[in-house]
BALOBA-1460 file (C-alpha; in Angstrom, 3 decimals):
// residues 384
<rec num="1" residu="x" x="0.000" y="0.000" z="0.000"/>
<rec num="2" residu="x" x="1.213" y="3.534" z="-0.756"/>
<rec num="3" residu="x" x="0.113" y="6.925" z="0.556"/>
<rec num="4" residu="x" x="-1.774" y="9.219" z="-1.852"/>
<rec num="5" residu="x" x="-2.491" y="12.687" z="-0.517"/>
<rec num="6" residu="x" x="-3.313" y="11.410" z="2.964"/>
<rec num="7" residu="x" x="-5.330" y="8.506" z="1.535"/>
<rec num="8" residu="x" x="-4.340" y="4.872" z="1.255"/>
<rec num="9" residu="x" x="-3.982" y="3.649" z="-2.335"/>
<rec num="10" residu="x" x="-3.700" y="-0.085" z="-2.936"/>
<rec num="11" residu="x" x="-2.879" y="-1.916" z="-6.163"/>
<rec num="12" residu="x" x="-3.775" y="-5.550" z="-6.769"/>
<rec num="13" residu="x" x="-3.676" y="-7.889" z="-9.754"/>
<rec num="14" residu="x" x="-6.664" y="-10.219" z="-9.897"/>
<rec num="15" residu="x" x="-5.841" y="-13.520" z="-11.606"/>
<rec num="16" residu="x" x="-8.537" y="-15.677" z="-9.987"/>
<rec num="17" residu="x" x="-11.831" y="-16.010" z="-11.938"/>
<rec num="18" residu="x" x="-13.789" y="-16.603" z="-8.731"/>
<rec num="19" residu="x" x="-12.366" y="-13.431" z="-7.198"/>
<rec num="20" residu="x" x="-13.280" y="-11.539" z="-10.368"/>
<rec num="21" residu="x" x="-16.819" y="-12.923" z="-10.180"/>
<rec num="22" residu="x" x="-17.111" y="-11.671" z="-6.594"/>
<rec num="23" residu="x" x="-16.210" y="-8.113" z="-7.670"/>
<rec num="24" residu="x" x="-19.684" y="-7.573" z="-9.144"/>
<rec num="25" residu="x" x="-21.186" y="-5.076" z="-6.650"/>
<rec num="26" residu="x" x="-18.135" y="-2.805" z="-6.337"/>
<rec num="27" residu="x" x="-17.381" y="-3.106" z="-10.062"/>
<rec num="28" residu="x" x="-20.932" y="-1.952" z="-10.795"/>
<rec num="29" residu="x" x="-20.438" y="1.097" z="-8.564"/>
<rec num="30" residu="x" x="-17.218" y="1.968" z="-10.379"/>
<rec num="31" residu="x" x="-18.876" y="1.457" z="-13.781"/>
<rec num="32" residu="x" x="-21.701" y="3.789" z="-12.761"/>
<rec num="33" residu="x" x="-19.189" y="6.417" z="-11.589"/>
<rec num="34" residu="x" x="-17.036" y="6.286" z="-14.735"/>
<rec num="35" residu="x" x="-18.392" y="8.901" z="-17.196"/>
<rec num="36" residu="x" x="-16.746" y="7.292" z="-20.223"/>
<rec num="37" residu="x" x="-17.781" y="3.684" z="-19.520"/>
<rec num="38" residu="x" x="-19.614" y="1.798" z="-22.256"/>
<rec num="39" residu="x" x="-21.809" y="-1.283" z="-21.771"/>
<rec num="40" residu="x" x="-18.872" y="-3.465" z="-22.783"/>
<rec num="41" residu="x" x="-17.076" y="-2.620" z="-19.523"/>
<rec num="42" residu="x" x="-19.977" y="-3.730" z="-17.330"/>
<rec num="43" residu="x" x="-19.197" y="-6.579" z="-14.950"/>
<rec num="44" residu="x" x="-22.010" y="-8.689" z="-16.367"/>
<rec num="45" residu="x" x="-20.645" y="-8.432" z="-19.915"/>
<rec num="46" residu="x" x="-17.018" y="-9.083" z="-18.953"/>
<rec num="47" residu="x" x="-17.663" y="-11.908" z="-16.505"/>
<rec num="48" residu="x" x="-19.956" y="-13.643" z="-18.975"/>
<rec num="49" residu="x" x="-17.355" y="-13.178" z="-21.718"/>
<rec num="50" residu="x" x="-14.716" y="-14.775" z="-19.504"/>
<rec num="51" residu="x" x="-16.906" y="-17.794" z="-18.868"/>
<rec num="52" residu="x" x="-17.372" y="-18.326" z="-22.617"/>
<rec num="53" residu="x" x="-14.021" y="-17.199" z="-24.009"/>
<rec num="54" residu="x" x="-11.486" y="-16.963" z="-21.186"/>
<rec num="55" residu="x" x="-8.440" y="-19.214" z="-21.017"/>
<rec num="56" residu="x" x="-7.459" y="-20.689" z="-17.676"/>
<rec num="57" residu="x" x="-4.468" y="-18.942" z="-16.110"/>
<rec num="58" residu="x" x="-4.681" y="-15.882" z="-18.401"/>
<rec num="59" residu="x" x="-6.872" y="-13.496" z="-16.366"/>
<rec num="60" residu="x" x="-5.131" y="-10.191" z="-15.560"/>
<rec num="61" residu="x" x="-7.296" y="-7.483" z="-13.954"/>
<rec num="62" residu="x" x="-5.499" y="-4.519" z="-12.399"/>
<rec num="63" residu="x" x="-7.476" y="-3.019" z="-9.502"/>
<rec num="64" residu="x" x="-6.962" y="0.312" z="-7.742"/>
<rec num="65" residu="x" x="-8.576" y="1.038" z="-4.382"/>
<rec num="66" residu="x" x="-8.560" y="4.227" z="-2.341"/>
<rec num="67" residu="x" x="-9.259" y="3.614" z="1.351"/>
<rec num="68" residu="x" x="-10.727" y="0.264" z="0.334"/>
<rec num="69" residu="x" x="-13.038" y="1.686" z="-2.363"/>
<rec num="70" residu="x" x="-12.536" y="0.559" z="-5.956"/>
<rec num="71" residu="x" x="-11.640" y="3.622" z="-8.066"/>
<rec num="72" residu="x" x="-9.884" y="2.082" z="-11.074"/>
<rec num="73" residu="x" x="-9.801" y="-1.152" z="-13.043"/>
<rec num="74" residu="x" x="-8.151" y="-2.467" z="-16.199"/>
<rec num="75" residu="x" x="-9.808" y="-5.745" z="-17.310"/>
<rec num="76" residu="x" x="-7.233" y="-7.626" z="-19.392"/>
<rec num="77" residu="x" x="-6.265" y="-11.112" z="-20.422"/>
<rec num="78" residu="x" x="-2.891" y="-12.527" z="-21.463"/>
<rec num="79" residu="x" x="-2.272" y="-13.982" z="-24.923"/>
<rec num="80" residu="x" x="0.884" y="-15.633" z="-26.227"/>
<rec num="81" residu="x" x="0.918" y="-15.400" z="-29.998"/>
<rec num="82" residu="x" x="2.939" y="-14.262" z="-31.819"/>
<rec num="83" residu="x" x="4.301" y="-12.433" z="-28.752"/>
<rec num="84" residu="x" x="3.084" y="-11.907" z="-25.169"/>
<rec num="85" residu="x" x="0.221" y="-9.393" z="-25.200"/>
<rec num="86" residu="x" x="-2.169" y="-8.043" z="-22.596"/>
<rec num="87" residu="x" x="-5.449" y="-7.450" z="-24.414"/>
<rec num="88" residu="x" x="-8.890" y="-6.298" z="-23.214"/>
<rec num="89" residu="x" x="-11.430" y="-8.758" z="-21.934"/>
<rec num="90" residu="x" x="-14.404" y="-8.737" z="-24.268"/>
<rec num="91" residu="x" x="-12.414" y="-9.529" z="-27.370"/>
<rec num="92" residu="x" x="-13.777" y="-9.226" z="-30.884"/>
<rec num="93" residu="x" x="-17.419" y="-9.458" z="-29.849"/>
<rec num="94" residu="x" x="-17.142" y="-6.119" z="-27.989"/>
<rec num="95" residu="x" x="-17.427" y="-2.851" z="-29.941"/>
<rec num="96" residu="x" x="-15.524" y="-0.733" z="-27.401"/>
<rec num="97" residu="x" x="-12.844" y="-1.371" z="-24.801"/>
<rec num="98" residu="x" x="-11.641" y="0.890" z="-22.006"/>
<rec num="99" residu="x" x="-10.283" y="1.011" z="-18.489"/>
<rec num="100" residu="x" x="-12.549" y="2.224" z="-15.698"/>
<rec num="101" residu="x" x="-11.764" y="5.209" z="-13.483"/>
<rec num="102" residu="x" x="-13.899" y="6.902" z="-10.864"/>
<rec num="103" residu="x" x="-15.008" y="10.271" z="-12.236"/>
<rec num="104" residu="x" x="-14.426" y="11.856" z="-8.838"/>
<rec num="105" residu="x" x="-10.792" y="10.803" z="-8.634"/>
<rec num="106" residu="x" x="-9.553" y="10.468" z="-12.202"/>
<rec num="107" residu="x" x="-5.996" y="11.656" z="-11.658"/>
<rec num="108" residu="x" x="-5.328" y="9.304" z="-8.741"/>
<rec num="109" residu="x" x="-6.949" y="6.336" z="-10.500"/>
<rec num="110" residu="x" x="-5.088" y="6.856" z="-13.781"/>
<rec num="111" residu="x" x="-1.738" y="7.300" z="-12.023"/>
<rec num="112" residu="x" x="-2.214" y="4.141" z="-10.000"/>
<rec num="113" residu="x" x="-3.416" y="2.174" z="-13.027"/>
<rec num="114" residu="x" x="-0.266" y="3.201" z="-14.864"/>
<rec num="115" residu="x" x="1.892" y="1.826" z="-12.047"/>
<rec num="116" residu="x" x="-0.126" y="-1.363" z="-11.885"/>
<rec num="117" residu="x" x="0.018" y="-1.922" z="-15.627"/>
<rec num="118" residu="x" x="3.781" y="-1.376" z="-15.671"/>
<rec num="119" residu="x" x="4.060" y="-4.240" z="-13.187"/>
<rec num="120" residu="x" x="1.601" y="-6.470" z="-15.033"/>
<rec num="121" residu="x" x="3.294" y="-5.826" z="-18.400"/>
<rec num="122" residu="x" x="6.887" y="-6.567" z="-17.422"/>
<rec num="123" residu="x" x="7.084" y="-9.158" z="-20.208"/>
<rec num="124" residu="x" x="4.173" y="-8.173" z="-22.476"/>
<rec num="125" residu="x" x="2.892" y="-5.382" z="-24.714"/>
<rec num="126" residu="x" x="-0.492" y="-3.911" z="-23.788"/>
<rec num="127" residu="x" x="-2.755" y="-3.763" z="-26.857"/>
<rec num="128" residu="x" x="-5.974" y="-1.819" z="-26.203"/>
<rec num="129" residu="x" x="-8.223" y="-2.132" z="-29.239"/>
<rec num="130" residu="x" x="-11.491" y="-0.337" z="-30.070"/>
<rec num="131" residu="x" x="-10.919" y="2.577" z="-27.694"/>
<rec num="132" residu="x" x="-13.641" y="5.173" z="-28.194"/>
<rec num="133" residu="x" x="-12.459" y="8.811" z="-28.461"/>
<rec num="134" residu="x" x="-12.640" y="10.435" z="-25.037"/>
<rec num="135" residu="x" x="-12.241" y="7.120" z="-23.228"/>
<rec num="136" residu="x" x="-10.402" y="6.859" z="-19.918"/>
<rec num="137" residu="x" x="-7.735" y="4.815" z="-21.697"/>
<rec num="138" residu="x" x="-6.746" y="8.006" z="-23.525"/>
<rec num="139" residu="x" x="-5.809" y="9.587" z="-20.204"/>
<rec num="140" residu="x" x="-3.739" y="6.519" z="-19.410"/>
<rec num="141" residu="x" x="-2.023" y="6.742" z="-22.801"/>
<rec num="142" residu="x" x="-1.167" y="10.427" z="-22.372"/>
<rec num="143" residu="x" x="0.407" y="9.850" z="-18.951"/>
<rec num="144" residu="x" x="2.207" y="6.612" z="-19.861"/>
<rec num="145" residu="x" x="5.914" y="6.619" z="-19.021"/>
<rec num="146" residu="x" x="7.372" y="4.157" z="-21.478"/>
<rec num="147" residu="x" x="6.949" y="3.043" z="-25.073"/>
<rec num="148" residu="x" x="3.631" y="3.761" z="-26.758"/>
<rec num="149" residu="x" x="1.944" y="3.995" z="-30.155"/>
<rec num="150" residu="x" x="-1.484" y="5.041" z="-31.418"/>
<rec num="151" residu="x" x="-3.222" y="3.509" z="-34.438"/>
<rec num="152" residu="x" x="-6.721" y="3.807" z="-35.846"/>
<rec num="153" residu="x" x="-9.218" y="0.979" z="-35.424"/>
<rec num="154" residu="x" x="-12.847" y="0.409" z="-36.433"/>
<rec num="155" residu="x" x="-15.197" y="3.129" z="-37.639"/>
<rec num="156" residu="x" x="-18.410" y="3.684" z="-35.684"/>
<rec num="157" residu="x" x="-21.447" y="5.812" z="-36.509"/>
<rec num="158" residu="x" x="-23.246" y="7.936" z="-33.915"/>
<rec num="159" residu="x" x="-26.424" y="9.974" z="-33.889"/>
<rec num="160" residu="x" x="-27.892" y="12.289" z="-31.257"/>
<rec num="161" residu="x" x="-30.468" y="10.511" z="-29.095"/>
<rec num="162" residu="x" x="-33.635" y="12.060" z="-30.517"/>
<rec num="163" residu="x" x="-36.990" y="10.853" z="-31.913"/>
<rec num="164" residu="x" x="-36.852" y="9.701" z="-35.513"/>
<rec num="165" residu="x" x="-38.794" y="12.775" z="-36.652"/>
<rec num="166" residu="x" x="-35.890" y="14.926" z="-35.466"/>
<rec num="167" residu="x" x="-33.300" y="12.618" z="-37.021"/>
<rec num="168" residu="x" x="-35.102" y="12.772" z="-40.364"/>
<rec num="169" residu="x" x="-34.411" y="16.508" z="-40.463"/>
<rec num="170" residu="x" x="-30.720" y="15.684" z="-40.880"/>
<rec num="171" residu="x" x="-31.492" y="14.165" z="-44.287"/>
<rec num="172" residu="x" x="-32.194" y="15.675" z="-47.644"/>
<rec num="173" residu="x" x="-35.869" y="16.394" z="-48.243"/>
<rec num="174" residu="x" x="-36.219" y="13.520" z="-50.690"/>
<rec num="175" residu="x" x="-34.524" y="11.041" z="-48.362"/>
<rec num="176" residu="x" x="-36.641" y="12.153" z="-45.391"/>
<rec num="177" residu="x" x="-39.798" y="11.666" z="-47.439"/>
<rec num="178" residu="x" x="-38.737" y="8.116" z="-48.291"/>
<rec num="179" residu="x" x="-38.094" y="7.405" z="-44.611"/>
<rec num="180" residu="x" x="-41.558" y="8.645" z="-43.665"/>
<rec num="181" residu="x" x="-43.069" y="6.446" z="-46.376"/>
<rec num="182" residu="x" x="-41.178" y="3.432" z="-44.988"/>
<rec num="183" residu="x" x="-42.457" y="4.159" z="-41.494"/>
<rec num="184" residu="x" x="-46.042" y="4.400" z="-42.768"/>
<rec num="185" residu="x" x="-45.578" y="1.006" z="-44.428"/>
<rec num="186" residu="x" x="-44.304" y="-0.483" z="-41.170"/>
<rec num="187" residu="x" x="-47.226" y="1.020" z="-39.245"/>
<rec num="188" residu="x" x="-49.656" y="-0.444" z="-41.790"/>
<rec num="189" residu="x" x="-48.283" y="-3.905" z="-41.010"/>
<rec num="190" residu="x" x="-49.215" y="-3.335" z="-37.347"/>
<rec num="191" residu="x" x="-45.884" y="-4.586" z="-36.023"/>
<rec num="192" residu="x" x="-45.780" y="-4.243" z="-32.241"/>
<rec num="193" residu="x" x="-42.676" y="-3.968" z="-30.045"/>
<rec num="194" residu="x" x="-42.517" y="-6.044" z="-26.846"/>
<rec num="195" residu="x" x="-39.792" y="-5.719" z="-24.197"/>
<rec num="196" residu="x" x="-38.651" y="-9.165" z="-23.086"/>
<rec num="197" residu="x" x="-38.737" y="-9.660" z="-19.288"/>
<rec num="198" residu="x" x="-35.696" y="-11.111" z="-17.572"/>
<rec num="199" residu="x" x="-37.357" y="-14.485" z="-17.008"/>
<rec num="200" residu="x" x="-37.827" y="-14.957" z="-20.767"/>
<rec num="201" residu="x" x="-34.374" y="-13.860" z="-21.921"/>
<rec num="202" residu="x" x="-32.989" y="-17.334" z="-22.702"/>
<rec num="203" residu="x" x="-35.815" y="-18.244" z="-25.069"/>
<rec num="204" residu="x" x="-35.815" y="-14.776" z="-26.640"/>
<rec num="205" residu="x" x="-32.051" y="-14.841" z="-27.279"/>
<rec num="206" residu="x" x="-32.483" y="-18.194" z="-29.048"/>
<rec num="207" residu="x" x="-35.166" y="-16.637" z="-31.265"/>
<rec num="208" residu="x" x="-32.987" y="-13.578" z="-31.913"/>
<rec num="209" residu="x" x="-30.033" y="-15.701" z="-33.035"/>
<rec num="210" residu="x" x="-32.263" y="-17.880" z="-35.197"/>
<rec num="211" residu="x" x="-33.681" y="-14.800" z="-36.933"/>
<rec num="212" residu="x" x="-30.179" y="-13.330" z="-37.249"/>
<rec num="213" residu="x" x="-28.977" y="-16.473" z="-39.020"/>
<rec num="214" residu="x" x="-32.017" y="-16.487" z="-41.348"/>
<rec num="215" residu="x" x="-31.512" y="-12.835" z="-42.177"/>
<rec num="216" residu="x" x="-27.855" y="-13.328" z="-43.151"/>
<rec num="217" residu="x" x="-28.005" y="-16.832" z="-44.624"/>
<rec num="218" residu="x" x="-25.987" y="-16.926" z="-47.823"/>
<rec num="219" residu="x" x="-24.697" y="-13.378" z="-47.267"/>
<rec num="220" residu="x" x="-21.699" y="-13.959" z="-45.029"/>
<rec num="221" residu="x" x="-23.082" y="-14.173" z="-41.491"/>
<rec num="222" residu="x" x="-20.467" y="-13.848" z="-38.753"/>
<rec num="223" residu="x" x="-19.923" y="-17.515" z="-37.824"/>
<rec num="224" residu="x" x="-19.179" y="-16.595" z="-34.215"/>
<rec num="225" residu="x" x="-22.795" y="-15.491" z="-33.801"/>
<rec num="226" residu="x" x="-23.936" y="-19.059" z="-34.436"/>
<rec num="227" residu="x" x="-21.655" y="-20.792" z="-31.966"/>
<rec num="228" residu="x" x="-23.005" y="-22.136" z="-28.650"/>
<rec num="229" residu="x" x="-20.421" y="-20.180" z="-26.622"/>
<rec num="230" residu="x" x="-21.716" y="-16.885" z="-28.052"/>
<rec num="231" residu="x" x="-25.327" y="-17.824" z="-27.326"/>
<rec num="232" residu="x" x="-24.431" y="-18.787" z="-23.753"/>
<rec num="233" residu="x" x="-22.577" y="-15.503" z="-23.284"/>
<rec num="234" residu="x" x="-25.452" y="-13.461" z="-24.677"/>
<rec num="235" residu="x" x="-28.015" y="-15.150" z="-22.417"/>
<rec num="236" residu="x" x="-25.954" y="-14.648" z="-19.252"/>
<rec num="237" residu="x" x="-24.922" y="-11.080" z="-20.041"/>
<rec num="238" residu="x" x="-28.342" y="-9.927" z="-21.238"/>
<rec num="239" residu="x" x="-30.134" y="-11.371" z="-18.229"/>
<rec num="240" residu="x" x="-27.816" y="-9.662" z="-15.738"/>
<rec num="241" residu="x" x="-27.587" y="-6.397" z="-17.679"/>
<rec num="242" residu="x" x="-31.358" y="-6.182" z="-18.116"/>
<rec num="243" residu="x" x="-31.660" y="-6.370" z="-14.338"/>
<rec num="244" residu="x" x="-29.549" y="-3.200" z="-14.080"/>
<rec num="245" residu="x" x="-31.090" y="-1.409" z="-17.047"/>
<rec num="246" residu="x" x="-27.919" y="-1.925" z="-19.126"/>
<rec num="247" residu="x" x="-29.623" y="-4.032" z="-21.788"/>
<rec num="248" residu="x" x="-33.037" y="-4.154" z="-23.438"/>
<rec num="249" residu="x" x="-34.099" y="-7.111" z="-25.548"/>
<rec num="250" residu="x" x="-37.033" y="-6.266" z="-27.797"/>
<rec num="251" residu="x" x="-39.184" y="-8.542" z="-29.940"/>
<rec num="252" residu="x" x="-41.302" y="-7.252" z="-32.804"/>
<rec num="253" residu="x" x="-44.492" y="-9.184" z="-33.416"/>
<rec num="254" residu="x" x="-46.831" y="-9.265" z="-36.378"/>
<rec num="255" residu="x" x="-50.089" y="-11.160" z="-36.107"/>
<rec num="256" residu="x" x="-48.802" y="-12.759" z="-32.925"/>
<rec num="257" residu="x" x="-45.569" y="-14.054" z="-34.465"/>
<rec num="258" residu="x" x="-42.066" y="-12.794" z="-33.645"/>
<rec num="259" residu="x" x="-40.736" y="-11.413" z="-36.941"/>
<rec num="260" residu="x" x="-37.737" y="-9.456" z="-35.616"/>
<rec num="261" residu="x" x="-35.708" y="-9.074" z="-32.440"/>
<rec num="262" residu="x" x="-32.998" y="-6.667" z="-31.316"/>
<rec num="263" residu="x" x="-30.624" y="-6.291" z="-28.385"/>
<rec num="264" residu="x" x="-29.771" y="-2.750" z="-27.280"/>
<rec num="265" residu="x" x="-26.977" y="-2.091" z="-24.779"/>
<rec num="266" residu="x" x="-26.881" y="1.048" z="-22.612"/>
<rec num="267" residu="x" x="-24.682" y="2.864" z="-20.125"/>
<rec num="268" residu="x" x="-24.316" y="6.481" z="-19.091"/>
<rec num="269" residu="x" x="-25.004" y="8.776" z="-22.034"/>
<rec num="270" residu="x" x="-24.731" y="6.049" z="-24.682"/>
<rec num="271" residu="x" x="-27.154" y="3.507" z="-26.129"/>
<rec num="272" residu="x" x="-26.312" y="1.218" z="-29.026"/>
<rec num="273" residu="x" x="-28.020" y="-1.461" z="-31.078"/>
<rec num="274" residu="x" x="-25.749" y="-4.493" z="-30.653"/>
<rec num="275" residu="x" x="-27.415" y="-7.324" z="-32.591"/>
<rec num="276" residu="x" x="-30.664" y="-7.891" z="-34.424"/>
<rec num="277" residu="x" x="-32.382" y="-10.505" z="-36.517"/>
<rec num="278" residu="x" x="-35.363" y="-10.356" z="-38.837"/>
<rec num="279" residu="x" x="-37.501" y="-12.819" z="-40.754"/>
<rec num="280" residu="x" x="-36.672" y="-12.514" z="-44.483"/>
<rec num="281" residu="x" x="-40.435" y="-12.524" z="-45.082"/>
<rec num="282" residu="x" x="-40.441" y="-8.891" z="-43.925"/>
<rec num="283" residu="x" x="-38.442" y="-7.990" z="-47.022"/>
<rec num="284" residu="x" x="-41.153" y="-9.591" z="-49.121"/>
<rec num="285" residu="x" x="-43.656" y="-7.334" z="-47.351"/>
<rec num="286" residu="x" x="-41.498" y="-4.294" z="-48.236"/>
<rec num="287" residu="x" x="-40.756" y="-3.568" z="-44.574"/>
<rec num="288" residu="x" x="-37.475" y="-1.727" z="-43.951"/>
<rec num="289" residu="x" x="-36.245" y="-3.452" z="-40.799"/>
<rec num="290" residu="x" x="-33.291" y="-1.113" z="-40.237"/>
<rec num="291" residu="x" x="-35.603" y="1.917" z="-40.228"/>
<rec num="292" residu="x" x="-38.038" y="0.183" z="-37.881"/>
<rec num="293" residu="x" x="-35.279" y="-0.664" z="-35.412"/>
<rec num="294" residu="x" x="-33.692" y="2.774" z="-35.555"/>
<rec num="295" residu="x" x="-37.009" y="4.461" z="-34.819"/>
<rec num="296" residu="x" x="-37.495" y="2.219" z="-31.801"/>
<rec num="297" residu="x" x="-33.942" y="2.647" z="-30.474"/>
<rec num="298" residu="x" x="-33.949" y="6.410" z="-31.081"/>
<rec num="299" residu="x" x="-37.190" y="6.927" z="-29.186"/>
<rec num="300" residu="x" x="-36.040" y="4.695" z="-26.353"/>
<rec num="301" residu="x" x="-32.705" y="6.546" z="-26.067"/>
<rec num="302" residu="x" x="-34.463" y="9.923" z="-26.106"/>
<rec num="303" residu="x" x="-36.960" y="8.828" z="-23.453"/>
<rec num="304" residu="x" x="-34.115" y="7.577" z="-21.243"/>
<rec num="305" residu="x" x="-32.221" y="10.855" z="-21.546"/>
<rec num="306" residu="x" x="-29.217" y="9.359" z="-23.337"/>
<rec num="307" residu="x" x="-27.023" y="11.733" z="-25.284"/>
<rec num="308" residu="x" x="-25.813" y="9.392" z="-28.026"/>
<rec num="309" residu="x" x="-27.436" y="6.696" z="-30.127"/>
<rec num="310" residu="x" x="-24.542" y="4.606" z="-31.417"/>
<rec num="311" residu="x" x="-24.873" y="2.479" z="-34.528"/>
<rec num="312" residu="x" x="-21.679" y="0.819" z="-33.296"/>
<rec num="313" residu="x" x="-19.005" y="-0.602" z="-35.587"/>
<rec num="314" residu="x" x="-19.344" y="-0.555" z="-39.337"/>
<rec num="315" residu="x" x="-19.969" y="2.042" z="-42.043"/>
<rec num="316" residu="x" x="-22.755" y="0.247" z="-43.901"/>
<rec num="317" residu="x" x="-24.545" y="2.404" z="-46.506"/>
<rec num="318" residu="x" x="-27.905" y="2.321" z="-44.695"/>
<rec num="319" residu="x" x="-26.291" y="4.036" z="-41.695"/>
<rec num="320" residu="x" x="-24.980" y="6.885" z="-43.828"/>
<rec num="321" residu="x" x="-28.508" y="7.751" z="-44.928"/>
<rec num="322" residu="x" x="-29.025" y="9.331" z="-41.495"/>
<rec num="323" residu="x" x="-25.924" y="11.534" z="-41.809"/>
<rec num="324" residu="x" x="-24.371" y="10.267" z="-38.571"/>
<rec num="325" residu="x" x="-21.127" y="11.468" z="-37.079"/>
<rec num="326" residu="x" x="-18.231" y="9.203" z="-37.995"/>
<rec num="327" residu="x" x="-16.252" y="8.214" z="-34.906"/>
<rec num="328" residu="x" x="-13.041" y="6.258" z="-35.323"/>
<rec num="329" residu="x" x="-11.972" y="3.956" z="-32.514"/>
<rec num="330" residu="x" x="-8.307" y="3.922" z="-31.559"/>
<rec num="331" residu="x" x="-5.802" y="1.182" z="-30.908"/>
<rec num="332" residu="x" x="-3.420" y="2.095" z="-28.094"/>
<rec num="333" residu="x" x="-0.171" y="0.176" z="-27.613"/>
<rec num="334" residu="x" x="1.724" y="0.506" z="-24.327"/>
<rec num="335" residu="x" x="4.820" y="-1.157" z="-22.925"/>
<rec num="336" residu="x" x="7.635" y="-0.515" z="-20.438"/>
<rec num="337" residu="x" x="10.592" y="1.261" z="-22.021"/>
<rec num="338" residu="x" x="12.609" y="-1.977" z="-21.901"/>
<rec num="339" residu="x" x="10.095" y="-3.602" z="-24.269"/>
<rec num="340" residu="x" x="10.050" y="-0.825" z="-26.872"/>
<rec num="341" residu="x" x="11.585" y="-3.041" z="-29.603"/>
<rec num="342" residu="x" x="8.791" y="-5.573" z="-29.043"/>
<rec num="343" residu="x" x="6.142" y="-2.825" z="-29.181"/>
<rec num="344" residu="x" x="7.602" y="-1.406" z="-32.422"/>
<rec num="345" residu="x" x="7.572" y="-4.861" z="-33.991"/>
<rec num="346" residu="x" x="3.938" y="-5.324" z="-32.990"/>
<rec num="347" residu="x" x="3.084" y="-1.839" z="-34.270"/>
<rec num="348" residu="x" x="4.701" y="-2.563" z="-37.643"/>
<rec num="349" residu="x" x="2.833" y="-5.850" z="-38.007"/>
<rec num="350" residu="x" x="-0.457" y="-4.133" z="-37.172"/>
<rec num="351" residu="x" x="0.113" y="-1.333" z="-39.679"/>
<rec num="352" residu="x" x="1.016" y="-3.813" z="-42.423"/>
<rec num="353" residu="x" x="-2.128" y="-5.856" z="-41.754"/>
<rec num="354" residu="x" x="-4.278" y="-2.711" z="-41.849"/>
<rec num="355" residu="x" x="-2.661" y="-1.603" z="-45.116"/>
<rec num="356" residu="x" x="-3.202" y="-5.018" z="-46.684"/>
<rec num="357" residu="x" x="-6.864" y="-5.016" z="-45.641"/>
<rec num="358" residu="x" x="-7.410" y="-1.605" z="-47.254"/>
<rec num="359" residu="x" x="-5.683" y="-2.745" z="-50.453"/>
<rec num="360" residu="x" x="-7.837" y="-5.845" z="-50.704"/>
<rec num="361" residu="x" x="-10.993" y="-3.856" z="-50.035"/>
<rec num="362" residu="x" x="-10.230" y="-1.155" z="-52.611"/>
<rec num="363" residu="x" x="-8.518" y="-3.109" z="-55.386"/>
<rec num="364" residu="x" x="-10.049" y="-6.560" z="-55.107"/>
<rec num="365" residu="x" x="-13.822" y="-6.096" z="-54.760"/>
<rec num="366" residu="x" x="-14.314" y="-9.798" z="-55.480"/>
<rec num="367" residu="x" x="-12.537" y="-10.538" z="-52.186"/>
<rec num="368" residu="x" x="-15.656" y="-9.543" z="-50.257"/>
<rec num="369" residu="x" x="-17.678" y="-12.125" z="-52.169"/>
<rec num="370" residu="x" x="-15.092" y="-14.780" z="-51.374"/>
<rec num="371" residu="x" x="-15.079" y="-13.702" z="-47.722"/>
<rec num="372" residu="x" x="-18.858" y="-13.990" z="-47.565"/>
<rec num="373" residu="x" x="-18.700" y="-17.461" z="-49.082"/>
<rec num="374" residu="x" x="-16.064" y="-18.490" z="-46.558"/>
<rec num="375" residu="x" x="-18.114" y="-17.103" z="-43.678"/>
<rec num="376" residu="x" x="-21.185" y="-18.947" z="-44.944"/>
<rec num="377" residu="x" x="-19.227" y="-22.201" z="-44.915"/>
<rec num="378" residu="x" x="-17.948" y="-21.469" z="-41.419"/>
<rec num="379" residu="x" x="-21.486" y="-20.656" z="-40.322"/>
<rec num="380" residu="x" x="-22.715" y="-23.969" z="-41.693"/>
<rec num="381" residu="x" x="-19.992" y="-25.725" z="-39.704"/>
<rec num="382" residu="x" x="-20.930" y="-23.753" z="-36.569"/>
<rec num="383" residu="x" x="-24.551" y="-24.888" z="-36.870"/>
<rec num="384" residu="x" x="-23.502" y="-28.542" z="-36.936"/>
């Protein structure tokens, strides 16, 4: 323990999954007190992710307490290929990663986290992917005493949390008129939204994933979304997060049948549509599912007093119709000064991979078709 302005600051490294599970109540308090926290840093999401995706012996969670109260946390896991890395818990199925710091004691928490991470990363590079601009991890990066590098990561789209009528004003007149016509068509079908209660989450998640697979069949569905470990994670996380108001699972019914379902995640000023599925028959009825879901999420976010409606990762054309703000996640690399050569090697590899991906996307448009075919085959294997 070390003194900090008359207060006792303690640093611990949690490597025991059972101890991490027991952190729930104080982790939730810290999450609530961290202004930049996203739903992907909630204890329910991270603990559930660990149960589905964690590797025994690899848990590394740096904890900072002031007078016994948790004021900072860095939820990480250790990987070993091609070099030792400390990476965020949540992995590729999480749209944002961050560390958590108490908004009332940011400077102390960030300083202590830096010390704790230096100890934890004696033999590894810290690779924080999908860091949202303004995240607490940015403060950590700016104060880091050692080797560091900043790269760009995924693109996200964000809208102000406002009713769809207000969002339509962002569009051209012709586009707004088409949106209103789509909404009238949806209303004519008498599709009703129903919030799924906690007790029914497991069955509703199964329906959501079944509709998601139907919607994307033959068009390159993400095979991970069809694997049992993802379904188990989504059930556990959604159930616990719904209890705290951090998740809302909605089913859309037409003539008594569930024709679409969507999971929305929420924390602080942000709400985001994480995953949805829709019966392809809705396309035959000329129903624009994306518009239907956005209207629902936008109204819900506005009613809850959220500031941002995030469309999360991806720059799909339908998102651009709404003229959202483009927000680029960051990838922050950190290491002790003694490991700078290792960090530079990792940075170079990452930049080369990013450059190759851009080249393939821009010069080989057929590659996307081949990728979709490959994903469809993987999805078929995941269903078996």
